[in-house]
N, C-alpha and C positions, 0 to 999 in steps of 0.2 A: 504493500500500500504506500502511495506517496500522495502528498497534497501540499499546497502552498497556502496555508491558512493565515488569516490576518493576525498579527501579534502586536506586541507593544511597539515594535519597530516596523516601518513600512517594508513589506516583502520585497525581496531583491533576488537576483540570480545567485545561485551557489557559486558561479564563476567569479563573482565580485569578492568572495571571502578569501582572505590571506592568512587567517589564523583561526584556531579552534580551541575552545576550552571544553575538555571532555570529562564527563563523569565516568565512573569505573564500574561499580557493581550494577548489574542489570543492563549495562551498555557493552562492556567488553567481555565480561564473564558472569557466571552465576556460581558462587562458591569456588570450586577448583576446576570448573568446566568452562573452557573458552566458548564464547558464542560464535556462530558461523561468520566467516569472513573477517575475523580479527586481524590476522597477519596481512591479508591482502589490503585491508583498509589502511594500515600504517605504511605499507609499501606505496600506496597511492599518495598519501600525504607527503612522504619524503620525495617521491618522484616529481611532485608538482610544487615543491618548496612551500608547502602550507605548514606554518609553524603551529605547535600545539603545546598546551599544558594539560596535564591530567589533574583535575580538581575534584576531589572526593570528600564527602562528608564522613566517610569511614576513617576514624582516627586510630584504628587498631594496629595498623602496620606502619613501619617507617618507610620513607622514600626508597631506601635500599631494598627493602623487602618487596615493594611494588615492582621495582626494576627487575628483581630476580624472578618474580612471578611472570612478568611479561616475557622474559627471556625463555621461560619454559614453553611459551606459546609461539616462539619464533619471532618476537619483536624486540628490537634493540632500542633502548631509550636511556636517558641520563637522569640522575637524581634531580638535576635542575629543572627537568620537565615535569616534576611531580609536586603538587601542592595539596595538602590535606587539611581537614578542619583542625587537626592537632597543631599544625604549624600556624594556622590562623589564630587559634586560641592562645598559643604561646606568645605570639606577637602582640595580641590584645592585652594579655596579662602582664607582659614585660613593660608595656607602656602604662597600664592602669595601676598595677600593684607590684612594682619591681621588688624582687627578693622575698615575696610573700611565701608563707608555708601553705602547701597545697595537699589536700587529701584527694586521691584519685580513684575513681571507679573507671577502669580502663586497662588497656594493654600497653605493650612496649612503645607503640607509635606515639601516644600522647605523653607517656612518662619521659621518653627521650627528648621530645620537643620542649617540654616544660623545663627539664634540667638544662638543656642547651640555651634556654632563654634566661637562665639565672634564677628560676623559681626553685624553691626547696620542697621536693616531694617527700612527704612524711610516711612513716611506716603505717601498716594497717591498724596497729594498736594505738596510734597517736590520735588523741581527740582534741588537739590544740591548734588545728589548722585554721588559717585565716579564710581559706577558700576551699570549697568542695567542687571538684571538676568531674563531671560525669560524661562518659563516652562508652562506646560499644565495649563490652567485656564478656568474653565467652567463658570466663572463670567466675562469673558473678555468683555470690552466695549470700546466705543470711547475715554473716558477720560483716561483709562489706556494706550491705544495705543498712544494717543496724548502726555501724560506726558513722556512715555518712549522715544518717538521720539524726543521730546524737549531735554531730558537729553542726548541722544546719539549725537544729533547735537551740543550740548554744550561741548562735549568732554568726556563723560562718557564711560568707557570700556563696551563692549558688550559680555556677557557670556550667554551661553545656556546650560540648563541641557541635552538637546537632540535635534536632528533635524529630528525625524520621521515625514515624510510628511503626514502620515495617521494614523488612530487609529481604531482598530476593536471594534465594539459594537454589542449588540444583535440585533440592528436595521439595521446594515450594517457597511461598512467601511466609516468613516468620516474623517475630517481634523485632522491632528496632529500638534504638536508644530512647525514642520518645516514650515508649511504654515504661522504661525504667524511670525516666523523669517523672512520669505520672505517679508512679508508686512513691517516689521520694517526696514529691509535692504533697501527696495525700497524707503521708506520715508526718511531715515537718511543717506544713503550711507555707513553705518557701517556694518561690517560683523562679526558675533559672533565667539568666541572661544567656541567650543562644547566639553563638558566634558564626556557625556554619550557614550554608545555604538554607533558606532563601535570603538571609542577610547578605549584603553586597560585598563584605570584606574579602571573601575568598576570590570572587571574580575581580575585584579591584587589584588584589595582589597578582593574579594571573595576568591581567592587562599590563600592569607595570613591568612584570617580568618579560612579557612578550615584546613590549615596546610598540604595540599596535594600537590603532584607533578603534573605538567601539564599532564604528560603522563597517569596518572590514574584519570584524571578529564575531563569531557566533558561539553561543554556549550550547552544549549538547548533553542531553540526559534522558532518563527514563521516567522522571517524576515531575508532575505538574506543580506540586506544592513546594518543591525545593528547587530543582534545576531550572524549570521554566519560569516560575515566579521570581527566582533570584536573577535570572537574565532580564526579566522585565524591570526589576528594581535597579539593575545596573545599566539599563539603557542599551541592552544587547539584543540582536536578533537571536532566535533560538531554534534548535532542532530537537524534536522529540522522536525517540525510537521506542517501538512497542515491544521490545525484547525483555523489559523488566517489569515495572509495576503498573504503569498507566496503560489503559486500553484505548482503542480507537474511539469508543463511545465517550470515554473520559475526555479525550482531546476535543471532541466535537462540542462538548458542553462546558469547556473550561472558561472561567472568568477572564483569564489571561492566556489566550491560546498561543501555541507555538507558531513560529513563522513557517516551519516545515514539519511534516510528519512522515516518518518512514518505518516500515516494518522492522528493519534491522540494518546492520552494517552493509550487507551486500547490496541492498536496494539504494542506500545512501551513496555508496561508492559508484554504482552504475549511473545514478542520476547526476552526480557531480562530474564524473568523467564525460558524460554527454554534454553537460553545460559548458565544459571547457573546450568542447569540439575536438 
């Protein structure tokens, strides 16, 4: 399926795009399974000099881990081409609360980013944190939720890398970080500051890194409420692929519809190649 639906930006030809900000989960892969056309899509981007940044709300992996995963699927990229909500959250807290003590629900991606930004990540037993940061955590347990709740009820700030309610995997769509935030909010009465998409910071960081203008850069993803809404807020045209969470019906009824809709990477690659002649 392809369409050129009206979005926050005036629709334009794919041929006019010189850069792309690409979501990962549900766009490039589901869990550990590559989606069809993954390697061919990146070959196309390289051949035509289309710069890209991988911009994901998934804070669980480090940039190096994402590069290693891409390599397993036959794609060569650099760490400089990866931006995560972990990096955006670390940049935000480095500016807002330099050197603060942080209790983390999350994996190595967010912990490494916070440490490199000069934040002090406390142990699981430490209830004296200034900030609770919540991100995707596949090792989540009662103790982590309990300690985060106690810290929040004690006055710690509440910050979230993202609030995606669901997460696409090869087994199906499961809970996302937003579901964990809902539990912590219910238990503590605190509501998080969300850093990742649809907030514009991640897209702004990607644009600055690319050195491209918004009018020649599109944001690409599988979620209307994060990827596409975030593109709208950042003033970017957007590409929705239907290989992840959103359906064609969702796109047809979206309050902020994408500029283009494609079934997946093969359809996008074919249409873009045709547009370039």
